[in-house]
N, CA, C, O and the ligand as a Tripos MOL2 file, in Angstrom:
@<TRIPOS>MOLECULE
protein
  257   255    65     0     0
PROTEIN
NO_CHARGES

@<TRIPOS>ATOM
      1 N          93.6690   48.1220   63.4440 N.3       1 MET1
      2 CA         92.0750   48.3940   63.6130 C.3       1 MET1
      3 C          91.9460   49.0060   64.8350 C.2       1 MET1
      4 O          92.6210   48.6840   65.8130 O.2       1 MET1
      5 N          90.9680   50.0260   64.8320 N.am      2 PRO2
      6 CA         90.5240   50.7120   66.0570 C.3       2 PRO2
      7 C          89.8590   49.7390   66.9980 C.2       2 PRO2
      8 O          89.2610   48.7350   66.6120 O.2       2 PRO2
      9 N          90.0090   50.1210   68.3280 N.am      3 ILE3
     10 CA         89.3160   49.3020   69.3210 C.3       3 ILE3
     11 C          87.8950   49.6200   69.4450 C.2       3 ILE3
     12 O          87.5330   50.6780   69.9600 O.2       3 ILE3
     13 N          87.0380   48.7130   68.9760 N.am      4 ALA4
     14 CA         85.5670   48.9840   68.8830 C.3       4 ALA4
     15 C          84.9590   48.9290   70.3700 C.2       4 ALA4
     16 O          85.1970   48.1100   71.2570 O.2       4 ALA4
     17 N          84.1100   50.0330   70.3790 N.am      5 ARG5
     18 CA         83.2320   49.9110   71.5870 C.3       5 ARG5
     19 C          82.0100   50.4900   71.4550 C.2       5 ARG5
     20 O          81.8130   51.3150   70.5620 O.2       5 ARG5
     21 N          81.0400   50.1230   72.3320 N.am      6 CYS6
     22 CA         79.6980   50.7540   72.1440 C.3       6 CYS6
     23 C          79.6580   52.2190   72.2260 C.2       6 CYS6
     24 O          80.4400   52.8270   72.9570 O.2       6 CYS6
     25 N          78.7230   52.8470   71.4570 N.am      7 GLU7
     26 CA         78.5770   54.2750   71.4760 C.3       7 GLU7
     27 C          78.1850   54.8900   72.8640 C.2       7 GLU7
     28 O          78.4010   56.0820   73.0830 O.2       7 GLU7
     29 N          77.6610   54.1460   73.7160 N.am      8 PHE8
     30 CA         77.1340   54.6600   74.8660 C.3       8 PHE8
     31 C          77.8340   54.1390   76.2500 C.2       8 PHE8
     32 O          77.5250   54.5930   77.3520 O.2       8 PHE8
     33 N          78.7230   53.2230   76.0630 N.am      9 CYS9
     34 CA         79.3620   52.5570   77.2480 C.3       9 CYS9
     35 C          80.7220   52.0240   76.7420 C.2       9 CYS9
     36 O          81.1370   52.3050   75.6170 O.2       9 CYS9
     37 N          81.3830   51.2670   77.5860 N.am     10 THR10
     38 CA         82.7960   50.7780   77.3320 C.3      10 THR10
     39 C          82.6930   49.3040   76.8330 C.2      10 THR10
     40 O          83.7100   48.6660   76.5640 O.2      10 THR10
     41 N          81.4580   48.7870   76.7190 N.am     11 SER11
     42 CA         81.2850   47.4550   76.3320 C.3      11 SER11
     43 C          81.6820   47.2110   74.8270 C.2      11 SER11
     44 O          81.6480   48.1450   74.0260 O.2      11 SER11
     45 N          82.0440   45.9870   74.4700 N.am     12 ALA12
     46 CA         82.2470   45.6430   73.0560 C.3      12 ALA12
     47 C          81.0580   45.7480   72.3520 C.2      12 ALA12
     48 O          80.0190   45.3620   72.8890 O.2      12 ALA12
     49 N          81.0500   46.1980   71.2630 N.am     13 PRO13
     50 CA         79.7320   46.2680   70.4190 C.3      13 PRO13
     51 C          79.2550   45.0180   69.8460 C.2      13 PRO13
     52 O          80.0370   44.1190   69.5350 O.2      13 PRO13
     53 N          77.9760   44.9330   69.6960 N.am     14 ARG14
     54 CA         77.2770   43.7470   69.3270 C.3      14 ARG14
     55 C          77.0190   43.8310   67.8180 C.2      14 ARG14
     56 O          77.1100   42.8450   67.0870 O.2      14 ARG14
     57 N          76.6960   45.0400   67.3950 N.am     15 GLU15
     58 CA         76.1550   45.3460   66.0630 C.3      15 GLU15
     59 C          76.3000   46.7550   65.6620 C.2      15 GLU15
     60 O          76.3890   47.5790   66.5730 O.2      15 GLU15
     61 N          76.3400   47.1820   64.3770 N.am     16 GLU16
     62 CA         76.2570   48.4290   63.8980 C.3      16 GLU16
     63 C          74.8060   48.5680   63.5870 C.2      16 GLU16
     64 O          74.1840   47.6920   62.9870 O.2      16 GLU16
     65 N          74.2290   49.7840   64.0420 N.am     17 VAL17
     66 CA         72.9460   50.0200   63.9870 C.3      17 VAL17
     67 C          72.5320   51.3370   63.2300 C.2      17 VAL17
     68 O          73.2090   52.3270   63.5080 O.2      17 VAL17
     69 N          71.6870   51.4660   62.4670 N.am     18 ALA18
     70 CA         71.1830   52.6100   61.7790 C.3      18 ALA18
     71 C          70.1560   53.3630   62.7860 C.2      18 ALA18
     72 O          69.0840   52.8600   63.1220 O.2      18 ALA18
     73 N          70.5330   54.4040   63.1460 N.am     19 VAL19
     74 CA         69.5750   55.2200   64.1080 C.3      19 VAL19
     75 C          69.3720   56.6880   63.6260 C.2      19 VAL19
     76 O          70.0910   57.2510   62.8000 O.2      19 VAL19
     77 N          68.3070   57.2230   64.2470 N.am     20 SER20
     78 CA         68.0410   58.6730   64.1520 C.3      20 SER20
     79 C          68.3770   59.2110   65.3920 C.2      20 SER20
     80 O          68.2540   58.5620   66.4310 O.2      20 SER20
     81 N          68.8520   60.5140   65.3470 N.am     21 ARG21
     82 CA         69.3200   61.0610   66.6260 C.3      21 ARG21
     83 C          68.8660   62.5870   66.4550 C.2      21 ARG21
     84 O          69.0900   63.2690   65.4550 O.2      21 ARG21
     85 N          68.1810   63.0080   67.6210 N.am     22 TRP22
     86 CA         67.8120   64.5130   67.7090 C.3      22 TRP22
     87 C          67.9990   64.9270   69.0920 C.2      22 TRP22
     88 O          68.3720   64.2040   70.0160 O.2      22 TRP22
     89 N          67.6610   66.3300   69.1470 N.am     23 THR23
     90 CA         67.7900   66.8920   70.5400 C.3      23 THR23
     91 C          66.2570   67.3790   70.9240 C.2      23 THR23
     92 O          65.5540   66.6870   71.6600 O.2      23 THR23
     93 N          65.8900   68.3840   70.4740 N.am     24 ALA24
     94 CA         64.5160   68.8880   70.8670 C.3      24 ALA24
     95 C          63.4610   68.3430   69.9960 C.2      24 ALA24
     96 O          62.4800   67.7610   70.4580 O.2      24 ALA24
     97 N          63.6630   68.5340   68.7070 N.am     25 ASP25
     98 CA         62.6660   68.2310   67.6530 C.3      25 ASP25
     99 C          62.8220   67.0480   66.9120 C.2      25 ASP25
    100 O          63.7120   66.9660   66.0650 O.2      25 ASP25
    101 N          62.0170   66.0830   67.1530 N.am     26 PRO26
    102 CA         62.1550   64.7860   66.4130 C.3      26 PRO26
    103 C          62.2300   64.8570   64.9050 C.2      26 PRO26
    104 O          62.8870   64.0510   64.2460 O.2      26 PRO26
    105 N          61.5240   65.8670   64.3750 N.am     27 ASP27
    106 CA         61.5210   66.1360   62.9230 C.3      27 ASP27
    107 C          62.9590   66.5620   62.4730 C.2      27 ASP27
    108 O          63.3630   66.3020   61.3400 O.2      27 ASP27
    109 N          63.6470   67.1640   63.3110 N.am     28 ASP28
    110 CA         64.8490   67.8200   63.0100 C.3      28 ASP28
    111 C          66.0720   66.6340   63.2520 C.2      28 ASP28
    112 O          67.0150   66.9280   63.9870 O.2      28 ASP28
    113 N          66.0270   65.6140   62.7600 N.am     29 ARG29
    114 CA         66.9040   64.4310   63.0360 C.3      29 ARG29
    115 C          68.0500   64.2530   62.1230 C.2      29 ARG29
    116 O          68.0530   64.6100   60.9450 O.2      29 ARG29
    117 N          69.1650   63.5930   62.8320 N.am     30 GLU30
    118 CA         70.2550   63.1860   61.9390 C.3      30 GLU30
    119 C          70.1130   61.6450   61.7520 C.2      30 GLU30
    120 O          69.5340   60.9340   62.5730 O.2      30 GLU30
    121 N          70.6330   61.2310   60.7140 N.am     31 ARG31
    122 CA         70.6310   59.7860   60.4520 C.3      31 ARG31
    123 C          72.1100   59.3050   60.5050 C.2      31 ARG31
    124 O          72.9710   59.8410   59.8080 O.2      31 ARG31
    125 N          72.3740   58.2810   61.3500 N.am     32 LEU32
    126 CA         73.8200   57.9080   61.4940 C.3      32 LEU32
    127 C          73.7420   56.4080   61.8590 C.2      32 LEU32
    128 O          72.7230   55.8640   62.2850 O.2      32 LEU32
    129 N          74.9040   55.8110   61.6510 N.am     33 THR33
    130 CA         75.1140   54.3860   61.9730 C.3      33 THR33
    131 C          76.1680   54.3450   63.1990 C.2      33 THR33
    132 O          77.2650   54.9030   63.1580 O.2      33 THR33
    133 N          75.7010   53.6390   64.2420 N.am     34 ILE34
    134 CA         76.6010   53.5550   65.4070 C.3      34 ILE34
    135 C          76.5950   52.0280   65.8300 C.2      34 ILE34
    136 O          75.7240   51.2020   65.5600 O.2      34 ILE34
    137 N          77.7790   51.8330   66.5650 N.am     35 SER35
    138 CA         77.9700   50.6400   67.1460 C.3      35 SER35
    139 C          77.3330   50.4890   68.6110 C.2      35 SER35
    140 O          77.4940   51.3780   69.4470 O.2      35 SER35
    141 N          76.6590   49.4130   68.8660 N.am     36 LEU36
    142 CA         75.9920   49.3290   70.2710 C.3      36 LEU36
    143 C          76.3040   47.9880   70.7100 C.2      36 LEU36
    144 O          76.4640   47.0530   69.9250 O.2      36 LEU36
    145 N          76.3940   47.8900   72.0330 N.am     37 CYS37
    146 CA         76.5570   46.5800   72.8220 C.3      37 CYS37
    147 C          75.1190   45.9760   72.9910 C.2      37 CYS37
    148 O          74.1430   46.7220   72.9050 O.2      37 CYS37
    149 N          74.9870   44.7390   73.2130 N.am     38 ALA38
    150 CA         73.7030   43.9130   73.2670 C.3      38 ALA38
    151 C          72.6480   44.7150   74.1150 C.2      38 ALA38
    152 O          71.4720   44.8410   73.7750 O.2      38 ALA38
    153 N          73.2020   45.2420   75.2570 N.am     39 LYS39
    154 CA         72.1880   45.9040   76.2850 C.3      39 LYS39
    155 C          71.6050   47.3090   75.6880 C.2      39 LYS39
    156 O          70.4190   47.6290   75.7720 O.2      39 LYS39
    157 N          72.5450   48.0360   75.1220 N.am     40 HIS40
    158 CA         72.0470   49.2440   74.5010 C.3      40 HIS40
    159 C          71.2180   49.0630   73.1630 C.2      40 HIS40
    160 O          70.2980   49.8250   72.8660 O.2      40 HIS40
    161 N          71.5860   48.0810   72.4430 N.am     41 LEU41
    162 CA         70.8050   47.7510   71.2640 C.3      41 LEU41
    163 C          69.4620   47.4990   71.6750 C.2      41 LEU41
    164 O          68.5550   48.0800   71.0790 O.2      41 LEU41
    165 N          69.2000   46.6840   72.6460 N.am     42 LYS42
    166 CA         67.9610   46.3360   73.1290 C.3      42 LYS42
    167 C          67.2510   47.6340   73.5560 C.2      42 LYS42
    168 O          66.0990   47.8290   73.1670 O.2      42 LYS42
    169 N          67.8970   48.5530   74.3550 N.am     43 ARG43
    170 CA         67.2390   49.7620   74.9480 C.3      43 ARG43
    171 C          66.7310   50.6330   73.7580 C.2      43 ARG43
    172 O          65.6170   51.1570   73.7460 O.2      43 ARG43
    173 N          67.6590   50.7410   72.7480 N.am     44 VAL44
    174 CA         67.2010   51.6940   71.7040 C.3      44 VAL44
    175 C          66.1440   51.1220   70.8940 C.2      44 VAL44
    176 O          65.3210   51.8580   70.3490 O.2      44 VAL44
    177 N          66.1050   49.7840   70.7700 N.am     45 ARG45
    178 CA         64.9920   49.2950   69.8840 C.3      45 ARG45
    179 C          63.7630   49.2640   70.5850 C.2      45 ARG45
    180 O          62.7200   49.3520   69.9370 O.2      45 ARG45
    181 N          63.7320   49.1330   72.0330 N.am     46 ARG46
    182 CA         62.6370   49.2750   72.8690 C.3      46 ARG46
    183 C          62.0500   50.6840   73.1770 C.2      46 ARG46
    184 O          60.9150   50.8920   73.6040 O.2      46 ARG46
    185 N          62.9600   51.5850   72.9070 N.am     47 ALA47
    186 CA         62.6190   53.1060   73.2160 C.3      47 ALA47
    187 C          61.4420   53.6160   72.2670 C.2      47 ALA47
    188 O          60.6930   54.5370   72.5910 O.2      47 ALA47
    189 N          61.3640   52.9610   71.1330 N.am     48 GLY48
    190 CA         60.3040   53.3990   70.1970 C.3      48 GLY48
    191 C          60.5770   54.9840   69.7890 C.2      48 GLY48
    192 O          61.6650   55.5570   69.7360 O.2      48 GLY48
    193 N          59.3120   55.4950   69.5300 N.am     49 ASN49
    194 CA         59.3970   56.8270   69.0850 C.3      49 ASN49
    195 C          59.8330   57.9270   69.9850 C.2      49 ASN49
    196 O          60.2910   58.9920   69.5710 O.2      49 ASN49
    197 N          59.6490   57.5830   71.3800 N.am     50 ALA50
    198 CA         60.1720   58.5440   72.3310 C.3      50 ALA50
    199 C          61.6700   58.6090   72.3910 C.2      50 ALA50
    200 O          62.2320   59.6380   72.7650 O.2      50 ALA50
    201 N          62.3280   57.5330   72.0330 N.am     51 GLY51
    202 CA         63.7670   57.6020   71.8600 C.3      51 GLY51
    203 C          64.4000   57.1590   73.0770 C.2      51 GLY51
    204 O          63.7730   57.1870   74.1360 O.2      51 GLY51
    205 N          65.5540   56.7660   73.0160 N.am     52 HIS52
    206 CA         66.5720   56.4810   74.0950 C.3      52 HIS52
    207 C          67.3840   57.6510   74.4750 C.2      52 HIS52
    208 O          68.0440   58.1640   73.5710 O.2      52 HIS52
    209 N          67.4520   58.1790   75.6900 N.am     53 GLN53
    210 CA         68.1940   59.4430   75.9750 C.3      53 GLN53
    211 C          69.5900   59.1380   76.2610 C.2      53 GLN53
    212 O          69.9480   58.1980   76.9700 O.2      53 GLN53
    213 N          70.3330   59.9330   75.7080 N.am     54 HIS54
    214 CA         71.8380   59.8650   76.0660 C.3      54 HIS54
    215 C          72.4430   61.1720   75.8520 C.2      54 HIS54
    216 O          72.3200   61.7160   74.7550 O.2      54 HIS54
    217 N          73.0930   61.7310   76.8120 N.am     55 ARG55
    218 CA         73.9150   62.9920   76.7350 C.3      55 ARG55
    219 C          73.1920   64.1270   75.8950 C.2      55 ARG55
    220 O          73.7500   64.7690   75.0050 O.2      55 ARG55
    221 N          71.8780   64.2890   76.2960 N.am     56 GLY56
    222 CA         71.1800   65.3120   75.5430 C.3      56 GLY56
    223 C          70.5710   64.9800   74.1750 C.2      56 GLY56
    224 O          69.9000   65.8130   73.5660 O.2      56 GLY56
    225 N          70.7870   63.8980   73.7580 N.am     57 TYR57
    226 CA         70.2610   63.3560   72.4590 C.3      57 TYR57
    227 C          69.1930   62.2620   72.8310 C.2      57 TYR57
    228 O          69.1420   61.6170   73.8790 O.2      57 TYR57
    229 N          68.3410   62.1900   71.7360 N.am     58 SER58
    230 CA         67.3410   60.9930   71.6690 C.3      58 SER58
    231 C          67.6920   60.2340   70.6100 C.2      58 SER58
    232 O          67.9710   60.7920   69.5490 O.2      58 SER58
    233 N          67.7310   58.9330   70.7210 N.am     59 TYR59
    234 CA         68.1640   57.9100   69.7060 C.3      59 TYR59
    235 C          66.9420   57.0460   69.5670 C.2      59 TYR59
    236 O          66.2430   56.6530   70.5020 O.2      59 TYR59
    237 N          66.7680   56.7960   68.2860 N.am     60 LYS60
    238 CA         65.8840   55.5530   67.9860 C.3      60 LYS60
    239 C          66.3120   54.7500   66.6790 C.2      60 LYS60
    240 O          66.9800   55.1980   65.7470 O.2      60 LYS60
    241 N          65.8190   53.5500   66.8020 N.am     61 ALA61
    242 CA         66.2710   52.6250   65.6360 C.3      61 ALA61
    243 C          65.6760   52.9850   64.2740 C.2      61 ALA61
    244 O          64.4850   53.2750   64.1640 O.2      61 ALA61
    245 N          66.4150   52.9650   63.3650 N.am     62 GLY62
    246 CA         65.8020   53.1580   61.9640 C.3      62 GLY62
    247 C          66.0310   54.7190   61.6620 C.2      62 GLY62
    248 O          66.2310   55.5760   62.5230 O.2      62 GLY62
    249 N          65.9700   54.9040   60.4110 N.am     63 PHE63
    250 CA         66.0920   56.3460   59.8640 C.3      63 PHE63
    251 C          64.6570   57.0970   59.9390 C.2      63 PHE63
    252 O          64.6020   58.3250   59.8680 O.2      63 PHE63
    253 N          63.5870   56.3530   60.0760 N.am     64 TRP64
    254 CA         62.4210   57.0040   60.0840 C.3      64 TRP64
    255 C          61.6820   56.5590   61.2940 C.2      64 TRP64
    256 O          60.5650   57.0150   61.5370 O.2      64 TRP64
    257 ZN         76.6060   49.9230   75.5270 Zn       65 ZN65
@<TRIPOS>BOND
     1     1     2 1
     2     2     3 1
     3     3     4 2
     4     3     5 am
     5     5     6 1
     6     6     7 1
     7     7     8 2
     8     7     9 am
     9     9    10 1
    10    10    11 1
    11    11    12 2
    12    11    13 am
    13    13    14 1
    14    14    15 1
    15    15    16 2
    16    15    17 am
    17    17    18 1
    18    18    19 1
    19    19    20 2
    20    19    21 am
    21    21    22 1
    22    22    23 1
    23    23    24 2
    24    23    25 am
    25    25    26 1
    26    26    27 1
    27    27    28 2
    28    27    29 am
    29    29    30 1
    30    30    31 1
    31    31    32 2
    32    31    33 am
    33    33    34 1
    34    34    35 1
    35    35    36 2
    36    35    37 am
    37    37    38 1
    38    38    39 1
    39    39    40 2
    40    39    41 am
    41    41    42 1
    42    42    43 1
    43    43    44 2
    44    43    45 am
    45    45    46 1
    46    46    47 1
    47    47    48 2
    48    47    49 am
    49    49    50 1
    50    50    51 1
    51    51    52 2
    52    51    53 am
    53    53    54 1
    54    54    55 1
    55    55    56 2
    56    55    57 am
    57    57    58 1
    58    58    59 1
    59    59    60 2
    60    59    61 am
    61    61    62 1
    62    62    63 1
    63    63    64 2
    64    63    65 am
    65    65    66 1
    66    66    67 1
    67    67    68 2
    68    67    69 am
    69    69    70 1
    70    70    71 1
    71    71    72 2
    72    71    73 am
    73    73    74 1
    74    74    75 1
    75    75    76 2
    76    75    77 am
    77    77    78 1
    78    78    79 1
    79    79    80 2
    80    79    81 am
    81    81    82 1
    82    82    83 1
    83    83    84 2
    84    83    85 am
    85    85    86 1
    86    86    87 1
    87    87    88 2
    88    87    89 am
    89    89    90 1
    90    90    91 1
    91    91    92 2
    92    91    93 am
    93    93    94 1
    94    94    95 1
    95    95    96 2
    96    95    97 am
    97    97    98 1
    98    98    99 1
    99    99   100 2
   100    99   101 am
   101   101   102 1
   102   102   103 1
   103   103   104 2
   104   103   105 am
   105   105   106 1
   106   106   107 1
   107   107   108 2
   108   107   109 am
   109   109   110 1
   110   110   111 1
   111   111   112 2
   112   111   113 am
   113   113   114 1
   114   114   115 1
   115   115   116 2
   116   115   117 am
   117   117   118 1
   118   118   119 1
   119   119   120 2
   120   119   121 am
   121   121   122 1
   122   122   123 1
   123   123   124 2
   124   123   125 am
   125   125   126 1
   126   126   127 1
   127   127   128 2
   128   127   129 am
   129   129   130 1
   130   130   131 1
   131   131   132 2
   132   131   133 am
   133   133   134 1
   134   134   135 1
   135   135   136 2
   136   135   137 am
   137   137   138 1
   138   138   139 1
   139   139   140 2
   140   139   141 am
   141   141   142 1
   142   142   143 1
   143   143   144 2
   144   143   145 am
   145   145   146 1
   146   146   147 1
   147   147   148 2
   148   147   149 am
   149   149   150 1
   150   150   151 1
   151   151   152 2
   152   151   153 am
   153   153   154 1
   154   154   155 1
   155   155   156 2
   156   155   157 am
   157   157   158 1
   158   158   159 1
   159   159   160 2
   160   159   161 am
   161   161   162 1
   162   162   163 1
   163   163   164 2
   164   163   165 am
   165   165   166 1
   166   166   167 1
   167   167   168 2
   168   167   169 am
   169   169   170 1
   170   170   171 1
   171   171   172 2
   172   171   173 am
   173   173   174 1
   174   174   175 1
   175   175   176 2
   176   175   177 am
   177   177   178 1
   178   178   179 1
   179   179   180 2
   180   179   181 am
   181   181   182 1
   182   182   183 1
   183   183   184 2
   184   183   185 am
   185   185   186 1
   186   186   187 1
   187   187   188 2
   188   187   189 am
   189   189   190 1
   190   190   191 1
   191   191   192 2
   192   191   193 am
   193   193   194 1
   194   194   195 1
   195   195   196 2
   196   195   197 am
   197   197   198 1
   198   198   199 1
   199   199   200 2
   200   199   201 am
   201   201   202 1
   202   202   203 1
   203   203   204 2
   204   203   205 am
   205   205   206 1
   206   206   207 1
   207   207   208 2
   208   207   209 am
   209   209   210 1
   210   210   211 1
   211   211   212 2
   212   211   213 am
   213   213   214 1
   214   214   215 1
   215   215   216 2
   216   215   217 am
   217   217   218 1
   218   218   219 1
   219   219   220 2
   220   219   221 am
   221   221   222 1
   222   222   223 1
   223   223   224 2
   224   223   225 am
   225   225   226 1
   226   226   227 1
   227   227   228 2
   228   227   229 am
   229   229   230 1
   230   230   231 1
   231   231   232 2
   232   231   233 am
   233   233   234 1
   234   234   235 1
   235   235   236 2
   236   235   237 am
   237   237   238 1
   238   238   239 1
   239   239   240 2
   240   239   241 am
   241   241   242 1
   242   242   243 1
   243   243   244 2
   244   243   245 am
   245   245   246 1
   246   246   247 1
   247   247   248 2
   248   247   249 am
   249   249   250 1
   250   250   251 1
   251   251   252 2
   252   251   253 am
   253   253   254 1
   254   254   255 1
   255   255   256 2
@<TRIPOS>SUBSTRUCTURE
     1 MET1         2 RESIDUE 1 A MET
     2 PRO2         6 RESIDUE 1 A PRO
     3 ILE3        10 RESIDUE 1 A ILE
     4 ALA4        14 RESIDUE 1 A ALA
     5 ARG5        18 RESIDUE 1 A ARG
     6 CYS6        22 RESIDUE 1 A CYS
     7 GLU7        26 RESIDUE 1 A GLU
     8 PHE8        30 RESIDUE 1 A PHE
     9 CYS9        34 RESIDUE 1 A CYS
    10 THR10       38 RESIDUE 1 A THR
    11 SER11       42 RESIDUE 1 A SER
    12 ALA12       46 RESIDUE 1 A ALA
    13 PRO13       50 RESIDUE 1 A PRO
    14 ARG14       54 RESIDUE 1 A ARG
    15 GLU15       58 RESIDUE 1 A GLU
    16 GLU16       62 RESIDUE 1 A GLU
    17 VAL17       66 RESIDUE 1 A VAL
    18 ALA18       70 RESIDUE 1 A ALA
    19 VAL19       74 RESIDUE 1 A VAL
    20 SER20       78 RESIDUE 1 A SER
    21 ARG21       82 RESIDUE 1 A ARG
    22 TRP22       86 RESIDUE 1 A TRP
    23 THR23       90 RESIDUE 1 A THR
    24 ALA24       94 RESIDUE 1 A ALA
    25 ASP25       98 RESIDUE 1 A ASP
    26 PRO26      102 RESIDUE 1 A PRO
    27 ASP27      106 RESIDUE 1 A ASP
    28 ASP28      110 RESIDUE 1 A ASP
    29 ARG29      114 RESIDUE 1 A ARG
    30 GLU30      118 RESIDUE 1 A GLU
    31 ARG31      122 RESIDUE 1 A ARG
    32 LEU32      126 RESIDUE 1 A LEU
    33 THR33      130 RESIDUE 1 A THR
    34 ILE34      134 RESIDUE 1 A ILE
    35 SER35      138 RESIDUE 1 A SER
    36 LEU36      142 RESIDUE 1 A LEU
    37 CYS37      146 RESIDUE 1 A CYS
    38 ALA38      150 RESIDUE 1 A ALA
    39 LYS39      154 RESIDUE 1 A LYS
    40 HIS40      158 RESIDUE 1 A HIS
    41 LEU41      162 RESIDUE 1 A LEU
    42 LYS42      166 RESIDUE 1 A LYS
    43 ARG43      170 RESIDUE 1 A ARG
    44 VAL44      174 RESIDUE 1 A VAL
    45 ARG45      178 RESIDUE 1 A ARG
    46 ARG46      182 RESIDUE 1 A ARG
    47 ALA47      186 RESIDUE 1 A ALA
    48 GLY48      190 RESIDUE 1 A GLY
    49 ASN49      194 RESIDUE 1 A ASN
    50 ALA50      198 RESIDUE 1 A ALA
    51 GLY51      202 RESIDUE 1 A GLY
    52 HIS52      206 RESIDUE 1 A HIS
    53 GLN53      210 RESIDUE 1 A GLN
    54 HIS54      214 RESIDUE 1 A HIS
    55 ARG55      218 RESIDUE 1 A ARG
    56 GLY56      222 RESIDUE 1 A GLY
    57 TYR57      226 RESIDUE 1 A TYR
    58 SER58      230 RESIDUE 1 A SER
    59 TYR59      234 RESIDUE 1 A TYR
    60 LYS60      238 RESIDUE 1 A LYS
    61 ALA61      242 RESIDUE 1 A ALA
    62 GLY62      246 RESIDUE 1 A GLY
    63 PHE63      250 RESIDUE 1 A PHE
    64 TRP64      254 RESIDUE 1 A TRP
    65 ZN65       257 GROUP 0 **** ****
């Protein structure tokens, strides 16, 4: 079994989350499932439509 870790840091993941990810244009988004630790899960969920920024991408919870 691979060592699981959060998509954004080295913490153990809390949950797999369906997210939307985009760079410049929120309408041009990718939909994917990533593992997040409790801290980042909270950040992504709080970020709302503006998205949580990470390495040039914006992330928000949910596919829409
Ligand atoms: Zn994390």
